[in-house]
Structures are given as C-alpha cells and as structure tokens.
C-alpha positions in Angstrom: 37.0 14.6 10.7 33.8 16.7 9.2 31.6 14.1 7.1 32.0 16.7 4.2 35.9 16.7 4.3 35.9 14.3 1.2 33.9 16.7 -1.2 37.0 18.9 -1.2 38.3 16.9 -3.9 36.8 17.5 -7.3 36.9 13.6 -8.4 34.9 12.8 -5.3 32.5 15.6 -6.0 32.2 14.1 -9.4 31.7 10.4 -8.1 29.4 11.5 -5.9 27.3 13.9 -8.2 27.0 10.9 -10.2 26.3 7.9 -8.1 23.2 10.3 -6.8 22.1 11.3 -10.3 22.3 7.4 -11.2 20.4 6.2 -8.3 17.6 8.8 -8.7 17.6 7.4 -12.4 17.3 3.8 -11.0 14.6 4.9 -8.7 12.5 6.4 -11.7 13.4 3.2 -13.8 11.0 0.7 -12.4 8.5 2.8 -11.3 8.2 4.1 -15.0 8.9 1.2 -17.0 5.8 -0.7 -14.7 3.2 2.1 -15.9 4.5 2.1 -19.3 3.8 -1.7 -19.6 0.4 -1.6 -17.8 -0.3 1.3 -19.9 0.4 -0.9 -22.8 -1.3 -4.5 -21.9 -2.9 -3.9 -18.5 -1.4 -7.3 -17.8 0.5 -8.3 -14.6 2.1 -11.7 -16.3 3.7 -9.0 -19.1 5.0 -6.7 -15.8 6.6 -9.7 -14.3 8.2 -11.0 -17.4 9.7 -7.6 -18.0 10.8 -6.7 -14.6 11.9 -10.4 -14.1 14.2 -10.4 -17.3 16.1 -7.2 -15.9 16.6 -9.1 -12.8 17.7 -12.1 -14.3 20.3 -10.0 -16.7 21.8 -8.1 -13.8 22.6 -11.1 -11.9 24.1 -13.0 -14.5 26.4 -10.2 -15.8 27.5 -9.2 -12.3 30.8 -11.4 -12.6 31.5 -10.2 -15.7 30.9 -6.6 -14.5 33.8 -7.3 -12.0 36.4 -8.7 -14.3 35.6 -5.4 -16.8 36.0 -3.1 -13.5 39.7 -4.6 -12.8 40.8 -4.5 -16.3 39.7 -0.9 -17.7 39.6 2.5 -15.8 36.2 2.5 -13.5 35.4 5.9 -14.3 35.4 5.4 -18.2 33.4 2.1 -17.5 30.7 4.4 -15.6 30.6 6.7 -18.2 29.9 4.3 -20.9 27.2 2.5 -18.8 25.2 5.4 -17.8 24.9 6.5 -21.4 23.9 3.2 -22.4 21.0 3.1 -19.8 20.3 6.6 -21.2 20.0 5.4 -24.6 17.6 1.9 -23.8 15.3 4.5 -22.0 15.5 7.0 -24.4 14.6 4.4 -27.2 11.8 2.9 -24.8 10.2 6.6 -24.3 10.1 7.4 -28.1 8.6 3.8 -28.3 5.8 4.5 -25.7 5.3 8.1 -27.2 5.1 7.3 -30.5 2.9 3.9 -30.2 4.9 1.4 -31.5 6.0 -0.6 -28.3 5.4 -4.0 -27.6 6.3 -6.7 -24.8 9.0 -7.9 -27.0 10.6 -4.8 -27.5 10.4 -4.2 -24.1 11.7 -7.4 -22.9 14.5 -6.9 -25.1 15.5 -3.3 -23.7 14.8 -4.5 -20.3 17.6 -7.1 -20.7 19.8 -4.6 -22.1 19.3 -2.2 -19.4 19.5 -4.8 -16.3 23.0 -5.6 -18.1 24.2 -2.6 -18.2 23.8 -1.9 -14.5 25.5 -5.1 -13.7 28.5 -3.9 -15.6 28.2 -0.4 -13.7 27.7 -1.9 -10.1 31.2 -3.3 -9.1 33.2 -0.6 -11.1 30.7 1.8 -8.5 31.4 0.3 -5.8 35.1 -0.4 -6.3 36.3 3.5 -7.3 35.5 5.5 -4.4 38.9 4.4 -2.4 40.6 5.8 -5.5 38.9 9.4 -5.3 39.6 9.8 -1.6 42.6 9.3 0.9 42.6 6.4 3.0 41.8 8.2 6.4 38.9 9.2 4.5 37.2 6.2 3.6 34.8 6.1 6.3 33.4 9.6 5.5 33.3 9.2 1.7 31.1 5.7 1.9 28.9 7.4 4.3 28.4 10.6 2.7 28.1 8.6 -1.0 25.3 6.2 1.1 23.5 9.5 2.5 23.4 11.2 -1.2 22.4 7.8 -2.8 19.4 7.0 -0.6 18.3 10.6 -0.7 18.6 10.0 -4.4 16.6 6.6 -4.4 13.5 8.4 -2.0 13.5 11.5 -4.2 13.3 9.6 -7.7 10.6 6.7 -6.4 8.8 9.6 -5.5 9.2 11.9 -8.4 8.3 8.7 -10.9 5.4 8.6 -9.2 4.2 12.5 -9.8 5.7 12.4 -13.7 3.7 9.4 -14.2 0.4 11.1 -12.8 0.7 14.2 -14.6 2.3 13.8 -18.0 2.2 10.0 -18.6 4.8 6.8 -18.7 6.4 8.2 -21.7 7.3 11.4 -20.4 8.6 9.6 -16.9 10.6 7.5 -19.2 11.8 10.0 -21.1 13.3 12.0 -17.8 14.7 8.7 -16.6 17.0 8.6 -19.5 17.9 12.3 -19.2 19.3 11.6 -15.8 21.2 8.7 -17.0 22.8 11.2 -19.4 23.4 13.7 -16.7 25.0 11.1 -14.5 27.5 10.2 -17.4 28.3 14.1 -17.8 28.9 14.3 -13.9 31.4 11.5 -14.2 33.7 13.4 -16.6 34.9 15.1 -13.8 36.6 12.0 -12.2 40.6 12.3 -12.0 42.0 9.0 -11.1 45.8 8.6 -10.2 47.4 6.0 -12.5 48.1 2.9 -11.0 49.0 -0.4 -11.6 46.8 -2.2 -14.4 46.6 -6.0 -14.0 47.3 -8.2 -17.0 44.9 -8.6 -20.0 44.4 -12.3 -19.4 41.7 -14.6 -20.2 38.5 -13.5 -18.5 37.9 -16.8 -16.8 41.5 -16.6 -15.5 40.3 -13.2 -13.9 37.5 -14.8 -12.6 39.4 -17.6 -11.0 41.8 -15.0 -9.7 39.3 -12.9 -8.0 37.6 -16.3 -6.8 40.6 -16.8 -4.9 40.6 -13.5 -3.2 37.2 -13.7 -2.1 37.8 -17.0 -0.5 41.3 -16.4 1.0 39.3 -14.2 3.5 37.0 -16.2 5.7 35.7 -13.1 6.9 34.4 -11.8 3.6 32.9 -15.0 2.3 31.2 -15.7 5.7 29.6 -12.9 6.0 28.4 -13.4 2.3 26.8 -16.2 3.1 25.5 -14.7 6.5 23.7 -11.9 4.1 22.5 -14.8 2.0 20.1 -15.8 4.4 19.4 -12.5 6.1 18.3 -10.8 2.5 16.3 -14.0 1.9 14.4 -14.2 5.2 14.3 -10.4 5.8 13.5 -8.4 2.3 11.8 -11.4 1.2 8.9 -11.6 3.7 8.9 -8.2 4.1 8.4 -7.4 0.1 5.9 -10.2 0.3 4.2 -10.5 3.7 4.8 -7.2 5.0 1.8 -5.5 2.4 -0.3 -8.7 3.5 -0.3 -7.6 7.3 -0.8 -4.0 6.4 -3.7 -5.1 4.4 -5.4 -6.8 7.1 -4.3 -4.4 9.9 -2.8 -0.8 10.2 -3.4 -0.1 6.0 -1.7 0.3 3.3 -0.6 4.2 4.3 0.9 2.5 7.2 3.1 0.7 5.2 3.9 3.4 3.2 4.8 5.3 6.3 7.1 2.4 7.7 9.0 2.2 4.3 9.8 5.9 4.8 10.9 5.5 8.4 13.2 3.1 7.6 15.1 5.0 4.7 15.2 7.9 7.7 16.7 5.7 10.0 19.4 4.3 6.9 20.3 8.0 6.6 21.0 8.6 10.3 22.6 5.4 10.6 25.0 7.0 7.7 25.8 10.1 9.7 26.6 8.1 12.5 28.9 5.6 10.8 30.8 8.9 9.6 31.5 9.8 13.1 31.8 6.5 15.3 34.6 4.2 14.0 35.1 1.5 16.7 38.4 -0.3 16.4 36.5 -3.8 15.6 34.2 -2.2 13.1 33.3 -5.7 11.3 32.2 -6.9 14.8 30.1 -4.1 15.8 28.7 -4.1 12.1 27.8 -7.5 12.1 26.4 -7.8 15.3 24.2 -4.8 14.7 22.4 -6.8 11.7 20.6 -8.5 14.2 18.0 -5.8 13.8 17.3 -6.6 10.2 15.4 -9.2 12.4 13.2 -6.7 14.2 10.7 -5.2 11.5 10.0 -9.4 11.0 9.4 -10.3 14.2 7.3 -7.5 15.0 5.2 -8.3 12.2 4.6 -11.8 13.8 4.5 -11.0 17.2 2.5 -7.5 17.0 1.4 -6.3 13.7 0.7 -2.7 15.1 1.9 0.1 13.0 3.9 2.0 16.1 5.8 -1.4 17.1 6.8 -1.6 13.1 7.7 2.3 13.0 9.8 1.5 15.9 11.4 -2.0 14.3 11.9 0.0 10.9 14.1 3.1 12.2 16.4 0.9 14.3 16.8 -1.4 11.4 17.6 1.0 8.8 20.1 2.3 11.6 21.7 -0.6 11.9 21.9 -1.9 8.5 23.3 1.4 7.1 26.1 1.2 9.9 26.9 -2.3 8.7 26.7 -1.2 4.8 29.6 1.5 5.4 31.8 -0.7 7.7 31.5 -3.5 5.0 32.4 -0.9 2.3 35.5 0.4 4.2 36.5 -3.1 5.3 36.8 -4.2 1.5 38.5 -1.4 0.5 41.2 -1.0 3.6 41.8 -4.9 2.5 41.5 -5.9 -1.0 44.3 -5.0 -3.4 42.5 -2.3 -5.7 43.4 -4.3 -8.6 41.3 -7.2 -7.6 38.7 -5.4 -5.5 36.1 -4.7 -8.1 35.8 -8.4 -8.7 35.8 -9.4 -5.1 32.6 -6.8 -5.0 30.8 -8.7 -8.0 31.2 -12.0 -5.8 29.6 -9.9 -2.9 26.7 -9.1 -5.2 26.1 -12.1 -6.5 25.9 -14.1 -3.1 24.0 -11.2 -1.4 21.4 -10.6 -4.1 21.0 -14.1 -5.9 19.4 -15.0 -2.5 16.4 -12.6 -2.6 14.4 -13.8 -5.2 14.3 -17.2 -3.3 12.9 -16.1 -0.4 10.4 -13.8 -2.3 9.2 -16.6 -4.4 8.9 -19.0 -1.3 7.5 -16.4 1.1 4.1 -17.2 -0.5 4.0 -20.4 -0.5 5.3 -20.9 2.9 2.4 -18.8 4.2 0.1 -21.0 2.9 1.1 -23.9 4.1 2.5 -23.1 7.6 0.6 -19.8 8.6 1.7 -16.4 8.5 3.0 -15.9 12.2 5.2 -19.1 12.1 6.8 -18.0 8.6 7.4 -14.5 10.3 9.1 -15.5 13.5 10.9 -18.4 11.7 12.7 -15.7 9.3 13.1 -13.5 12.5 15.1 -16.2 14.0 16.9 -17.4 10.9 18.1 -13.9 10.8 19.6 -14.1 14.1 21.1 -17.2 14.3 22.6 -16.6 10.6 24.5 -13.5 12.2 25.5 -15.1 15.6 27.1 -17.9 13.2 29.1 -15.0 11.2 30.2 -13.9 14.5 31.2 -17.4 15.8 34.2 -16.8 13.7 37.4 -15.4 14.8 38.7 -13.3 11.6 35.0 -11.5 11.9 35.4 -10.8 15.9 38.8 -9.9 15.0 39.4 -7.8 11.8 40.5 -4.2 13.0 40.2 -0.9 11.3 43.1 0.8 9.3 44.6 3.4 11.8 46.2 6.3 9.6 49.9 7.2 11.1 50.3 10.9 12.4 52.6 12.7 10.4 54.9 15.4 11.8 53.6 19.1 11.4 55.5 20.7 8.8 
C-alpha cells in the first residue's frame, strides 16, 4: 500500500494538515517566546521561569487531557485548544509589540499555553484510527510523523528568521496565526458516530484508564523503559552534548548533528510505512538500543563524523519504534479509552526528561563527563534488554486484515 493512500480520505487530510500546522506553530513558539523574554529583561533566570512554568502545566494536566479526549469529540477538543493557543499567543504578541509585557504576565500566559497543549496531546494521538481504515494505520501514522517532523524543522528555522528580520513580537504574532490556521484545518475532520463512554466522575475515568494501562504488561513495561531511555538519552544530549561540541567539533557541528538526526527520523518514517514485520513490537523495542549510539559516541569518540553516523541511525530507529508503538496502541486499546492510555504513556515518558536534564550537570561535575556518558549509554541498553525480557513485548503481533473476496 502506498504511503499516500490515507490522504484519499477527507478527514485524514484535514488531520494531517492540522497536525502539521500545529507542530509548525509549536516549533515557532519556544523560539519566539525565548527572545521575547530576553528582549524584555535579558535574564536567563526569567527565561527559565517562563519556560519551566509551561512544562509544569503541561505535565500536570496530561491526565486530565486524556479524560476529556475520551469524553468529548476529539476533533472539537483539537479545534478548541488550537484556538485557545492562538488567543494566548495573540495576547502575548500584542503585549510585546505595545510595550506592556511583564514577566508575571508572560508566566501566566505560558502556563495557559502549557495547559492547552496538555489537553490537546492525547486527543491528537488518539484520533488517527478514527480517520482511516485499520489496515492503513501504519501508513497513516508514518505519514503524520513525517509531516510533523517536517513542520518541526521548518518551524524552528522560520522562527529564527522572523525574529531576526521583524523582532520577537511579530514572531509571536505569526505563531498565533499558525495556531488559528491549524484550528481551521481541523474543521474538515468528519468522524463516524461511535459509542460514547458514560459521563462519570473524572476520578473514576482516570482509574478506569489506569486499569486499562496496567492491564497490558507490554504497555507499562515499554513506558517504564522509556522513562529511563528519555532521562539517560535526551537528558544527556540536551545538556552535555553542547558542552562536548564547544570543546571539540564546534557549535556548527552540533547543529548539523541535530539536523542529521531529523533526517534519519524522516527516513525511518518512510521505512516504517512499508516494512511491517509480524512481531513489530519486538523489532521496534530492539531498535531503541540505537538511542545509546549518540551518547556512547560523545563519551568514547567525540568527533563529528562518528556522531553524525550515530545520530542518523538513532533518528531512523526511534522513528521506526514510534510508528510501531502508535499502531500497537491503536490496534489493541479500546477506542473509548485510548486517549487516557496515551495520557499515562506521555506522563510516564515526559516526566523523566527533566530529571535527566537537571541531574546531568551535577553528575558531570562529580564523576566526569566520559563516565556519565558511558553510564547513560549502558543504562539505555540495559533498560531496553529488560523490556525485551517480557514475553508480552516479544510476542505481540500485528493485526492482519482479512482478505475479502472480489466483488
């Protein structure tokens, strides 16, 4: 089946367009916000406060976002959250351009923006199987990830250009327009009428989602695995990677390495759309060991060429896993509880990243850079092998569509 086959459906086209625009907007947002804060006070402490509040609000409301996405029409939630994001960024742009912005004001808007993003994430992740047939899930998820990765790269680049040419206030204004455009695109989604869960108490809904999450060992084992993978992998790359770059191959080389990793992700998405092994979860989890390659490269051989090779392989492997993971959840979790399971997945995976980022600096000061990098690389491999020791993880098989007789 062609990678572009899901685009024949109107609802999926609208979803893909909206997700791409929303990702583009979310890539512009942190760059524009960072320079808005620096233009206002020039303080790294203020910048950390504004960005940190957004992250806290995002993590705190993820589970609530999952409950809402299983109660209400997901397309409506996605339209509403994009409009809300556009309004907050629009107010922020006006405050910067008109000169009445302040740090408390920016902190409040940042918290609202983080809360809005938390509510939209589970709905966006769970809506894909409602827009395509079941045998198109691999192509649909691969295509969504390919487009959103493209939007992420283009958004970061465009943000830097707009900030440099027009200033941070106009960059935030462009960001607001992108959120409104995403909301408009989502209006084209037409979902089939399905069963709706009873409107019980939100706490009861959370408990039901938790039971769904923990009842499948392969789900929570992989989430625990990624708590360690994200803390050891992303934490070290974000914090220690630039330090190694300054001491060796330079900042330009580090930027090139991040770009190469994105290129590897795009290639991985294309492969995932066509290569669908029966035991896809086993293959996908096994490929996560490639996440250790950049970390080990920085620790053992901090040179540009080995790092570029490691980054492209890690990007390719992680994108392959990501498509496998999305398809596995969408095929095996009941639709009316899928968003809540996604919210527990996101919470378990995202909450560990700040821990790794905060701990990386002190660990390097006490133990040295190379031992920390090597230790983190080994931790990624060990966590992955432990996940593979689960029979459920190794044995989960893909859904195989039943061939229908020709008309």
